[in-house]
C-alpha positions in Angstrom: -68.8 39.1 -57.4 -70.1 35.8 -59.1 -70.8 37.7 -62.2 -67.3 39.1 -62.2 -65.6 35.4 -61.8 -67.8 34.3 -64.5 -66.5 36.9 -67.0 -62.6 35.8 -66.3 -63.6 32.2 -67.2 -65.2 33.1 -70.1 -62.5 35.3 -70.9 -59.5 32.8 -70.2 -61.5 29.8 -71.8 -61.5 32.5 -74.9 -58.0 32.4 -74.6 -57.4 28.9 -74.1 -59.3 27.8 -77.0 -58.3 30.2 -79.0 -54.6 28.7 -78.7 -56.3 25.2 -79.1 -57.6 25.9 -82.2 -54.4 27.2 -84.1 -53.0 23.3 -83.8 -51.1 21.9 -86.8 -52.6 19.1 -88.5 -52.1 15.5 -86.6 -48.8 14.2 -86.3 -47.7 11.4 -88.4 -44.8 9.0 -86.5 -42.5 8.3 -90.0 -40.6 5.4 -90.3 -37.6 7.3 -89.4 -39.3 8.3 -86.2 -40.5 4.9 -85.3 -37.1 3.1 -85.8 -35.6 5.7 -83.5 -38.3 4.8 -80.6 -38.2 1.3 -80.7 -33.9 1.5 -80.7 -34.0 3.9 -77.5 -34.4 2.8 -74.2 -37.8 4.9 -73.4 -38.1 5.7 -69.9 -40.8 7.7 -68.0 -40.2 8.7 -64.5 -43.5 9.4 -63.1 -46.8 8.0 -63.6 -49.4 7.7 -60.7 -51.1 4.4 -61.4 -50.5 2.7 -58.4 -53.3 4.4 -57.2 -55.7 2.2 -59.5 -53.8 -1.1 -58.6 -54.6 -0.1 -55.2 -57.8 1.8 -54.9 -59.6 0.4 -57.7 -57.9 -3.2 -58.1 -57.6 -2.3 -61.8 -54.6 -4.3 -63.9 -51.6 -3.3 -66.3 -53.4 -5.8 -68.3 -55.3 -4.0 -71.5 -58.2 -6.3 -71.1 -58.9 -5.1 -67.6 -60.5 -1.1 -66.4 -56.8 0.5 -66.2 -57.1 0.7 -70.2 -59.2 3.7 -69.3 -56.3 4.7 -67.9 -52.9 6.4 -69.5 -50.9 2.9 -68.5 -51.1 -0.2 -69.7 -49.1 -3.5 -71.2 -50.3 -3.0 -74.3 -49.8 0.8 -75.1 -46.4 0.2 -73.1 -45.7 -2.2 -76.0 -46.9 0.6 -78.5 -44.6 2.9 -77.1 -41.7 0.9 -76.1 -41.6 2.3 -72.7 -38.6 -0.1 -71.3 -39.1 1.7 -67.9 -41.6 3.5 -65.6 -41.0 4.7 -61.9 -44.6 4.6 -60.7 -45.1 7.0 -58.3 -45.8 6.3 -54.6 -48.3 9.4 -53.4 -49.6 9.9 -50.3 -51.9 12.3 -50.0 -51.4 13.9 -46.8 -54.7 15.2 -45.6 -56.6 11.6 -45.9 -53.8 9.8 -44.7 -52.8 11.8 -41.4 -51.0 9.5 -38.7 -50.2 6.5 -41.3 -48.4 7.9 -44.1 -45.6 5.0 -44.5 -48.5 2.5 -44.0 -50.2 4.1 -47.6 -46.8 3.9 -49.1 -46.1 0.3 -48.4 -49.7 -0.6 -49.6 -48.9 1.6 -52.8 -45.3 -0.6 -52.9 -47.1 -3.6 -52.7 -49.4 -2.9 -55.3 -46.6 -2.4 -57.9 -44.8 -5.6 -56.4 -48.1 -7.2 -57.1 -48.3 -6.7 -60.9 -44.8 -7.9 -61.6 -46.2 -11.1 -59.7 -49.1 -11.4 -61.9 -47.2 -10.8 -65.0 -43.7 -12.2 -65.0 -43.4 -12.7 -68.4 -44.0 -9.2 -69.4 -43.0 -7.7 -65.8 -40.3 -7.5 -63.8 -39.1 -5.6 -60.9 -36.0 -3.0 -61.8 -33.5 -1.2 -58.7 -30.5 -0.5 -61.2 -29.3 0.5 -64.3 -27.9 -2.9 -65.1 -31.9 -4.2 -64.0 -33.3 -2.0 -66.8 -30.9 -3.0 -69.4 -31.2 -6.5 -68.5 -34.8 -6.1 -68.6 -34.3 -5.0 -72.3 -31.8 -8.0 -73.4 -32.7 -11.1 -75.5 -36.1 -12.0 -77.5 -38.5 -11.7 -74.5 -37.7 -8.1 -73.8 -39.5 -7.1 -70.2 -40.7 -3.9 -68.7 -38.9 -2.6 -66.1 -41.1 -1.3 -63.1 -39.2 1.4 -60.8 -40.6 3.3 -57.8 -40.5 6.7 -56.2 -41.8 8.4 -53.2 -43.5 11.7 -54.1 -43.0 13.4 -50.8 -41.0 13.2 -48.0 -43.5 13.5 -45.5 -43.6 9.5 -46.4 -40.7 8.7 -44.2 -42.4 10.4 -41.3 -39.4 12.2 -40.2 -37.3 9.0 -39.4 -33.9 8.4 -41.5 -34.8 5.0 -40.7 -38.0 4.8 -42.8 -36.0 6.5 -45.8 -33.7 3.4 -45.6 -36.5 1.0 -45.3 -38.3 2.0 -48.4 -34.6 1.8 -50.1 -34.5 -1.7 -49.5 -38.3 -2.3 -50.8 -37.2 -0.6 -54.1 -37.7 3.2 -54.2 -35.2 4.5 -56.0 -36.2 8.1 -56.1 -38.0 10.3 -53.6 -39.3 13.8 -54.2 -38.6 16.0 -51.1 -42.0 17.3 -50.9 -45.3 17.1 -52.4 -47.5 20.2 -52.8 -47.1 20.4 -48.8 -44.5 21.5 -47.0 -43.3 18.8 -44.2 -41.3 19.1 -40.9 -37.9 19.8 -42.8 -38.4 20.9 -46.4 -40.7 23.6 -48.3 -43.3 23.1 -50.7 -43.2 25.1 -53.8 -47.0 24.4 -53.2 -47.6 26.2 -49.9 -44.8 28.3 -49.9 -46.6 32.1 -49.8 -49.4 30.5 -47.4 -48.8 32.5 -44.2 -50.7 29.9 -42.0 -48.1 27.4 -43.0 -44.8 27.3 -40.6 -41.8 27.1 -43.1 -37.9 26.7 -42.8 -36.3 28.7 -45.3 -35.4 25.6 -47.4 -34.0 22.9 -46.1 -33.8 22.2 -42.3 -30.4 20.5 -40.8 -32.4 17.1 -40.6 -33.5 17.7 -44.4 -29.9 18.2 -45.5 -29.2 14.5 -43.4 -32.0 13.4 -45.7 -30.3 14.2 -48.9 -27.0 13.3 -47.7 -28.3 10.0 -46.9 -30.5 9.5 -49.9 -26.7 10.5 -51.6 -25.3 7.5 -49.7 -27.9 4.7 -50.1 -28.3 5.6 -53.7 -31.7 6.5 -53.9 -31.8 9.8 -56.6 -33.1 13.4 -54.9 -36.4 14.8 -56.6 -36.6 18.2 -56.8 -39.8 18.6 -58.5 -42.5 20.4 -56.0 -40.2 21.9 -53.8 -39.7 25.4 -53.1 -37.1 27.7 -55.1 -35.1 27.7 -51.6 -35.5 24.2 -51.2 -33.9 23.9 -54.3 -30.9 25.9 -54.0 -30.1 24.2 -50.6 -30.5 20.7 -52.4 -28.3 21.5 -55.0 -25.4 23.0 -52.2 -25.8 20.1 -50.2 -26.1 17.2 -52.9 -23.1 14.9 -54.1 -24.6 13.3 -56.8 -26.8 14.6 -59.7 -30.7 15.0 -58.9 -33.6 14.8 -61.1 -36.6 17.1 -61.4 -38.9 13.9 -62.2 -42.0 15.4 -63.7 -41.2 20.0 -64.0 -41.3 22.1 -66.6 -40.2 25.5 -68.0 -41.4 28.2 -65.7 -40.7 31.1 -68.3 -43.4 28.8 -70.8 -45.7 29.1 -67.7 -45.4 30.9 -64.6 -46.5 28.3 -62.3 -44.2 28.0 -58.9 -44.0 24.0 -60.0 -42.1 24.8 -62.7 -38.3 25.4 -62.8 -36.8 29.3 -63.5 -33.6 29.1 -66.0 -31.5 29.6 -63.4 -32.6 26.5 -62.2 -32.3 24.8 -65.5 -28.4 25.3 -65.5 -28.2 24.6 -62.4 -29.3 20.9 -62.7 -27.5 20.7 -65.9 -24.4 22.0 -63.7 -24.9 19.5 -61.3 -24.9 16.4 -63.9 -28.7 15.8 -63.3 -32.0 15.8 -65.5 -35.2 17.7 -65.7 -37.7 15.2 -67.1 -40.6 17.4 -68.6 -43.9 16.9 -66.7 -46.8 16.7 -69.5 -49.8 18.4 -67.5 -51.4 21.4 -69.4 -51.3 23.9 -66.7 -47.7 23.3 -66.4 -46.5 23.7 -69.9 -49.3 26.5 -71.5 -49.5 29.7 -69.6 -52.7 30.1 -71.8 -54.3 26.5 -70.3 -52.7 27.9 -66.7 -54.3 31.1 -66.5 -57.9 29.7 -67.9 -58.0 27.0 -65.4 -57.1 29.8 -62.4 -60.2 31.3 -63.5 -62.1 28.2 -63.7 -60.9 27.2 -60.3 -63.3 28.6 -57.4 -66.3 26.7 -59.4 -64.1 23.8 -59.8 -62.8 23.4 -56.3 -66.6 24.0 -55.3 -68.1 21.2 -57.7 -65.0 18.4 -56.5 -66.0 19.3 -52.9 -69.6 18.9 -53.4 -68.6 15.4 -54.6 -66.8 14.6 -51.8 -69.7 15.3 -49.3 -71.9 13.0 -51.5 -69.2 10.6 -51.3 -68.7 10.7 -47.5 -72.8 11.2 -46.8 -73.3 7.8 -49.0 -70.4 6.0 -47.3 -68.2 5.7 -49.8 -64.1 6.5 -50.2 -63.0 9.7 -51.2 -60.4 9.0 -53.2 -58.1 10.8 -55.8 -59.2 8.3 -58.6 -62.9 9.4 -57.7 -62.3 13.3 -57.4 -60.2 13.5 -60.2 -63.3 12.4 -62.9 -64.8 15.5 -61.7 -61.4 17.8 -62.3 -61.3 15.9 -65.6 -65.0 17.0 -66.5 -64.0 20.5 -65.7 -60.6 20.2 -67.6 -62.4 19.4 -70.7 -64.4 22.6 -70.8 -60.6 24.3 -71.2 -60.0 22.7 -74.2 -56.6 21.3 -74.4 -53.3 22.9 -75.4 -51.3 21.7 -78.5 -48.7 19.4 -78.6 -46.3 21.9 -79.3 -46.6 23.3 -75.9 -45.1 20.0 -74.5 -42.3 20.2 -77.1 -41.5 23.6 -76.8 -40.9 22.8 -72.9 -38.5 20.2 -73.9 -36.8 22.3 -76.6 -36.5 25.1 -74.0 -35.3 23.0 -71.2 -32.6 21.5 -73.7 -31.1 24.9 -74.7 -30.9 26.2 -71.5 -29.6 23.0 -69.2 -28.2 21.1 -72.3 -29.6 18.4 -74.2 -28.0 15.8 -72.0 -30.2 17.2 -69.0 -33.6 16.8 -70.1 -35.8 14.1 -70.2 -39.5 12.8 -70.3 -41.8 12.8 -66.5 -45.4 12.3 -67.9 -47.4 12.7 -64.9 -49.8 9.6 -66.5 -52.9 8.9 -64.4 -52.2 11.8 -62.1 -53.3 14.7 -64.3 -56.5 15.8 -65.6 -55.7 17.5 -68.4 -53.0 16.1 -71.2 -51.8 17.9 -74.5 -53.5 17.7 -77.8 -52.3 14.1 -79.5 -51.1 12.8 -76.2 -53.9 10.6 -74.6 -51.7 7.7 -72.8 -48.1 6.4 -73.0 -48.8 4.6 -76.4 -48.6 8.4 -78.1 -44.7 9.2 -77.2 -43.8 8.0 -80.6 -45.5 11.7 -81.6 -42.7 13.3 -79.1 -40.4 11.4 -81.0 -41.7 12.7 -84.2 -41.8 16.3 -83.2 -38.3 16.3 -81.9 -37.0 14.6 -85.4 -39.4 17.6 -87.3 -37.3 20.2 -84.5 -33.7 19.6 -86.4 -32.7 16.9 -83.0 -30.6 14.0 -84.1 -31.5 10.0 -83.4 -28.9 10.3 -80.9 -29.9 13.6 -79.2 -33.7 12.2 -79.3 -32.9 8.7 -77.6 -30.9 10.9 -74.9 -34.0 12.3 -74.5 -36.0 9.4 -74.1 -34.1 7.4 -71.9 -30.4 7.9 -71.9 -30.4 11.1 -70.1 -31.9 9.2 -66.7 -29.7 6.3 -67.4 -26.5 8.2 -67.0 -27.6 10.0 -64.0 -28.7 6.8 -62.4 -25.6 5.7 -63.0 -23.4 8.6 -61.8 -26.1 8.3 -58.6 -25.2 4.8 -57.9 -21.3 5.3 -58.2 -21.5 8.3 -56.0 -23.2 6.0 -53.4 -20.5 3.1 -53.6 -17.8 5.5 -53.3 -19.2 7.0 -50.0 -20.3 3.6 -48.8 -16.4 2.8 -49.5 -15.4 5.4 -47.7 -17.3 5.0 -44.5 -16.5 1.5 -44.6 -12.4 2.1 -45.1 -12.8 4.8 -41.7 -15.2 2.3 -39.8 -11.9 -0.5 -40.3 -8.9 2.1 -39.9 -10.6 2.8 -36.1 
């Protein structure tokens, strides 16, 4: 069995590395692409950097250890990144019994960054806040937050409202784990997990309350049935904060063409994930062949940390995953651009954006090493014939439009409820 698995790994490595070897020459960002980048409101909807703030004491200043990660203030400026939705991700197994507390600790860590750098960072809670941060000679970086995984509300609608009051502006209904009210794509085929056939009645109540609050509903990670239930229930546009096209990489986390079309019809936006396994099927298959050995190495490292009395954090174990990922090579930048292009063609150019998953993945496509490399995406889209106006939509304009519509729906729902209460 070991020999057979080893052969699969070798074969898969050959497939992946063969694809990587066909990469074109490095991308050169032209003055035209740079002009488009610098005049756009560039928004990324998913970065896992808060874990670095909280667990490693990192800071967004480039002179600190966070410079080893994908996101820091120097790289943000180089890319003209206007706004980032920082992920408030609570690992379910390691945080059982205190999901909400862990989420609040991560939220506080984001606020601390704004407090430490008030001349460069501002907390933002609306489209207007993002736009204000970009006006005047002293542009600031707008920090927003999204909860990744509905288990963080601990099955309490009041906790959802509290998170909104704390500044959270989207919530991914599930992470890779099915919770008590929504099925996840991560374990939908696991017979040991109790599923609900999509959203439960409480799950539908959560979506309705998010609409009322003005919190964007995020359908990344959810099972297909959960997606369709959400589309049927929501009265506001949804987003996929970090997902790609399933036709290009057959991963359950990715979206089928029918789902892409539904998001377009809904007025929402699919923000493309940069993770190698989600954007390139050759890499995905190589990863799966390698997975048993990789998982064993991660488990051995976790056991070592526990034996030494050290905390087992995602950041620590991800370093082991990165070492294994490096053996697979990296898919070409073309794989990422193919996903953006496909979603633009299927859902519509008004319904695609960027959701990198920076600081949360162990592999990115070639030429994308950090947020500083976002202009290369602009150049690649320009090379494919996209206009400056279309590129600006993809870089952030589409997300702003959908976010504004979510705000408008919230105002309408709250006005109707207030008017109904006044008439009683």
